[in-house]
C-alpha positions in Angstrom: 38.6 21.7 35.1 39.6 18.3 36.7 40.1 15.2 34.6 36.9 13.7 36.1 35.0 16.9 35.3 36.2 16.8 31.7 35.2 13.2 31.4 31.7 13.9 32.8 31.3 16.9 30.4 32.3 14.8 27.4 30.0 11.9 28.5 27.1 14.3 28.9 27.7 15.7 25.4 27.9 12.3 23.8 24.9 11.1 25.7 22.8 14.1 24.6 23.8 13.4 21.0 22.7 9.8 21.4 19.4 10.9 23.0 18.4 13.3 20.3 19.5 11.0 17.6 17.4 8.2 19.1 14.5 10.6 19.5 14.6 11.5 15.9 14.9 7.9 14.9 18.1 5.9 14.9 17.5 4.5 11.4 15.6 5.9 8.4 14.7 4.4 5.0 17.1 5.5 2.3 15.6 6.9 -0.9 16.6 5.1 -4.1 15.9 5.8 -7.7 13.9 3.2 -9.5 13.4 2.8 -13.2 10.1 2.3 -14.9 8.4 -0.2 -15.3 8.7 -2.0 -12.0 6.6 -4.6 -10.0 6.0 -4.4 -6.3 5.5 -7.8 -4.6 4.3 -8.0 -1.0 5.7 -11.3 0.4 4.0 -10.7 3.7 0.6 -11.1 2.0 1.2 -14.2 0.0 0.9 -13.9 -3.7 0.0 -10.2 -3.6 1.8 -8.2 -6.3 1.2 -4.8 -7.9 2.3 -5.2 -11.5 3.9 -3.0 -14.1 3.9 0.5 -12.7 4.9 2.3 -15.8 4.5 5.6 -17.8 3.2 4.1 -21.1 -0.5 4.7 -20.6 -3.2 7.1 -21.8 -4.3 7.9 -25.4 -2.7 11.0 -26.9 -5.3 11.3 -29.7 -8.5 10.1 -28.0 -11.8 12.0 -28.6 -11.4 14.1 -25.5 -7.7 15.3 -25.2 -6.1 14.1 -22.0 -9.2 12.3 -20.7 -8.8 9.0 -18.9 -12.5 8.3 -19.6 -12.1 8.0 -23.4 -9.8 6.5 -26.0 -7.4 3.6 -25.4 -5.9 3.0 -21.9 -2.8 1.5 -23.4 -2.4 2.5 -27.1 0.5 1.7 -29.3 1.5 5.4 -29.2 1.2 6.3 -25.6 0.8 9.6 -23.9 3.4 8.8 -21.2 0.9 8.8 -18.4 1.8 6.8 -15.2 -0.5 4.1 -13.9 -0.6 0.5 -12.4 -1.2 -2.0 -15.2 -2.3 -5.0 -13.1 -2.3 -6.7 -9.7 -2.6 -10.2 -8.3 -4.3 -10.9 -5.0 -3.1 -13.1 -2.1 -5.7 -15.6 -3.3 -3.5 -15.9 -6.4 -6.0 -14.4 -8.8 -4.6 -12.0 -11.3 -5.9 -9.5 -13.8 -7.2 -7.0 -11.2 -6.7 -4.1 -13.6 -6.3 -3.1 -17.2 -4.8 0.3 -16.0 -5.4 1.8 -12.5 -5.1 5.4 -11.4 -4.8 6.9 -14.9 -5.0 10.6 -14.1 -5.2 14.0 -15.8 -5.1 17.5 -14.5 -7.1 19.8 -16.7 -6.6 18.2 -20.2 -3.1 16.9 -19.5 -2.2 13.5 -18.3 0.0 13.1 -15.2 3.2 11.8 -16.6 6.6 10.9 -15.3 10.1 10.5 -16.7 11.6 7.0 -16.9 12.3 6.7 -13.2 11.0 7.7 -9.8 11.9 7.2 -6.2 11.2 4.1 -4.1 11.6 4.6 -0.4 10.6 1.4 1.4 7.1 0.8 0.0 6.4 4.3 -1.1 6.9 5.2 -4.8 7.0 8.9 -5.8 7.0 9.9 -9.4 9.1 12.8 -10.7 7.1 16.0 -10.3 5.7 17.6 -13.5 4.3 21.1 -14.0 0.7 21.2 -15.3 -1.3 24.4 -15.5 1.1 26.1 -13.1 0.9 23.3 -10.5 3.8 21.1 -9.6 2.1 17.7 -9.6 3.5 14.7 -7.8 2.0 11.1 -8.1 2.6 8.8 -5.1 1.8 5.1 -4.5 2.0 3.4 -1.1 1.9 -0.4 -1.1 0.6 -1.7 2.2 2.3 -4.5 4.0 -0.7 -5.1 6.3 -3.7 -5.2 4.0 -4.4 -5.9 0.3 -4.5 -2.2 -0.7 -2.5 0.5 -2.3 -2.8 4.2 -1.5 -2.7 6.8 -4.3 -2.1 10.4 -3.4 -1.9 13.2 -6.0 -0.1 16.2 -4.6 -0.7 19.6 -6.2 1.7 22.4 -5.2 1.0 26.0 -6.2 4.3 28.0 -6.2 2.7 30.9 -8.1 1.3 34.2 -6.7 -2.3 33.4 -7.6 -4.8 30.7 -6.7 -5.3 28.0 -9.3 -8.6 26.0 -9.9 -8.4 22.8 -11.8 -10.3 19.7 -12.7 -8.7 16.4 -11.8 -9.9 13.2 -13.5 -9.0 9.7 -12.3 -9.9 6.4 -13.9 -9.4 2.7 -13.3 -10.2 0.1 -15.8 -10.9 -3.3 -14.3 -9.5 -6.6 -15.6 -13.0 -8.1 -15.2 -13.9 -6.4 -18.4 -17.5 -7.1 -19.7 -18.1 -9.4 -16.7 -17.8 -6.5 -14.2 -20.6 -6.2 -11.7 -21.1 -3.6 -9.0 -21.6 -5.7 -5.9 -22.1 -2.8 -3.5 -21.5 0.9 -3.0 -21.3 3.0 0.2 -24.8 4.4 -0.4 -26.3 0.9 -0.1 -27.2 0.2 -3.7 -25.3 -1.1 -6.8 -25.5 2.1 -8.8 -22.2 4.0 -8.9 -22.7 7.8 -8.5 -20.9 10.9 -7.2 -22.4 10.2 -3.7 -20.5 6.9 -3.3 -17.5 7.0 -1.0 -16.5 3.5 -2.2 -17.6 0.8 -4.7 -17.0 -3.0 -4.7 -16.9 -4.8 -8.0 -16.3 -8.3 -9.2 -16.3 -10.4 -12.3 -19.2 -12.4 -11.0 -19.0 -15.8 -9.2 -16.9 -18.0 -9.4 -14.2 -15.3 -9.4 -11.3 -15.7 -11.7 -10.2 -12.0 -11.2 -9.8 -10.3 -7.8 -12.7 -8.5 -6.2 -12.0 -4.8 -6.4 -12.7 -2.1 -3.8 -12.1 1.5 -4.8 -12.3 4.4 -2.3 -12.9 7.9 -3.6 -13.3 10.1 -0.6 -13.6 10.1 3.2 -16.5 10.5 5.7 -17.8 13.8 7.1 -17.8 16.9 4.9 -14.7 17.0 2.8 -13.9 20.2 1.0 -14.0 18.3 -2.4 -15.9 15.2 -3.5 -16.5 14.0 -7.1 -18.6 16.2 -9.3 -18.7 13.5 -12.0 -18.7 9.7 -11.8 -18.8 7.0 -14.5 -18.4 3.3 -15.0 -17.2 3.8 -18.6 -13.5 4.6 -18.8 -10.7 4.3 -21.3 -10.8 1.1 -23.3 -8.5 -1.8 -23.0 -10.1 -5.2 -23.5 -13.3 -3.3 -22.7 -14.2 0.0 -21.0 -15.7 -1.2 -17.7 -14.2 0.5 -14.6 -14.7 3.5 -12.3 -13.9 7.1 -13.1 -14.3 10.3 -11.0 -13.6 14.0 -11.5 -12.9 16.5 -8.8 -12.7 20.3 -8.7 -9.6 21.3 -6.7 -8.7 24.9 -5.7 -5.0 25.4 -4.7 -4.4 28.8 -3.1 -1.2 30.8 -4.0 1.9 29.4 -2.3 0.0 26.4 -0.8 -0.5 22.7 -1.5 -3.5 20.4 -1.8 -3.9 16.7 -2.4 -6.3 13.9 -3.3 -6.1 10.5 -1.6 -7.7 7.4 -2.9 -7.4 3.7 -2.1 -7.6 0.5 -4.2 -8.0 -2.9 -2.5 -8.4 -6.5 -3.5 -10.6 -9.3 -2.2 -11.4 -9.3 1.5 -8.8 -6.5 2.1 -7.8 -7.5 5.6 -7.3 -11.2 5.1 -6.7 -13.7 2.3 -10.3 -14.6 1.8 -12.1 -13.9 -1.5 -15.8 -13.2 -0.8 -18.1 -10.4 -1.7 -19.3 -10.1 2.0 -15.7 -9.9 3.1 -14.9 -7.2 0.6 -17.9 -5.2 1.7 -16.9 -5.5 5.3 -13.4 -4.3 4.4 -14.8 -1.4 2.4 -16.9 -0.3 5.4 -13.7 0.3 7.3 -13.3 3.4 5.2 -16.5 4.9 6.6 -14.5 6.3 9.5 -11.1 7.9 9.6 -10.5 6.0 12.8 -10.9 2.6 11.1 -8.9 3.0 7.9 -7.2 -0.4 7.9 -3.6 -1.4 8.5 -0.7 0.9 7.7 -2.6 2.8 4.9 -1.9 6.3 6.5 1.7 5.4 7.2 4.2 8.1 6.2 1.6 10.9 5.9 2.1 13.9 8.2 -0.9 15.6 9.9 -0.3 18.5 7.4 -0.5 16.0 4.5 -3.8 14.6 5.8 -5.3 18.0 6.3 -4.3 19.1 2.7 -6.1 16.1 1.2 -9.3 17.9 0.2 -11.4 14.8 -0.4 -10.9 13.8 3.2 -11.7 15.6 6.5 -9.1 15.1 9.1 -9.2 17.1 12.3 -6.4 19.2 13.9 -3.7 17.2 15.6 -4.4 16.3 19.2 -2.0 17.1 22.0 0.4 14.2 22.5 3.4 13.7 24.8 6.6 13.1 22.8 8.0 9.6 23.3 11.5 8.2 22.7 12.5 5.0 21.0 14.0 2.1 23.0 17.5 3.4 22.3 16.4 6.8 23.3 15.2 5.5 26.7 18.5 3.7 27.2 20.4 6.8 26.4 18.2 8.9 28.7 18.8 6.4 31.5 22.6 6.8 31.0 22.3 10.6 31.1 20.4 10.5 34.3 23.0 8.2 35.8 25.8 10.6 34.9 23.9 13.5 36.4 23.3 11.5 39.6 27.0 10.7 39.7 27.9 14.5 39.4 25.5 15.3 42.2 27.1 12.7 44.5 30.6 13.9 43.6 29.6 17.5 44.4 28.1 16.6 47.7 31.3 14.6 48.6 33.5 17.6 47.6 31.5 20.0 49.9 31.2 17.6 52.8 
């Protein structure tokens, strides 16, 4: 092999490495452990901050063991359940919650040790085993809209299917002033048929307007079989609570995906009409706002039993900007080889 041939061979090898590296993504967010509690501010959205994500919630001795619908949300002797304690909207109004996403599987709270993982704006709690299921609690904090995404992953690594009840409750900071402004069914009565609900503390608002999304459009495999506006008690017991029946086949995974949003959702306004218009974006999978599905694979989406996402469409793979540059370099080298071969045989 001539010196030129060796150079060309090495150049092609290096270029291919660059191409495939670029195609896979030249950079990736590095996972990092984070201790509890922590806050997650979103500077891109003004004053928006999700406060005090911690594992100190849930009443271990409430009237119904492990229920997020009874007892104290934040008792002096906690059950170690993980939740968001509060939030402040971009309109600079605080006290959105008195505990959001308090969750139990069966009669056991979803807990987490003293730390989790924060990769970019995705928090993942340490998995715990409940009723034979490996349960993982995730929170995604949007940088585009005033929402967080809550996904509960249930992995069944056993040899038999597992059927469980999952209960999820959010207590609103609006307390006794809480009013249901709208629901997806068109009235102000919160029931199992409501995909979403918009609540406020009545005008003039001192607390954020809350939108909570419980399931998606179409015919999901699972929707709530129980709904309540009375949940665990903090300053009061006003909030929203739902219960789902989830079946996880042997060796498979399922998930539940819910969203919590503040004020007008897609802008910094604070109006009931704006909040309702934002809530209506969840009536179609194609209009879920901003980056709220970011980081979820098609498989993840299809495993979320309270949503109905179709099979992935056929798409043509694309390269990043660096990938295109590297590909151009590779084509140039190949062209050079062709020219050299033609000159050698001329």
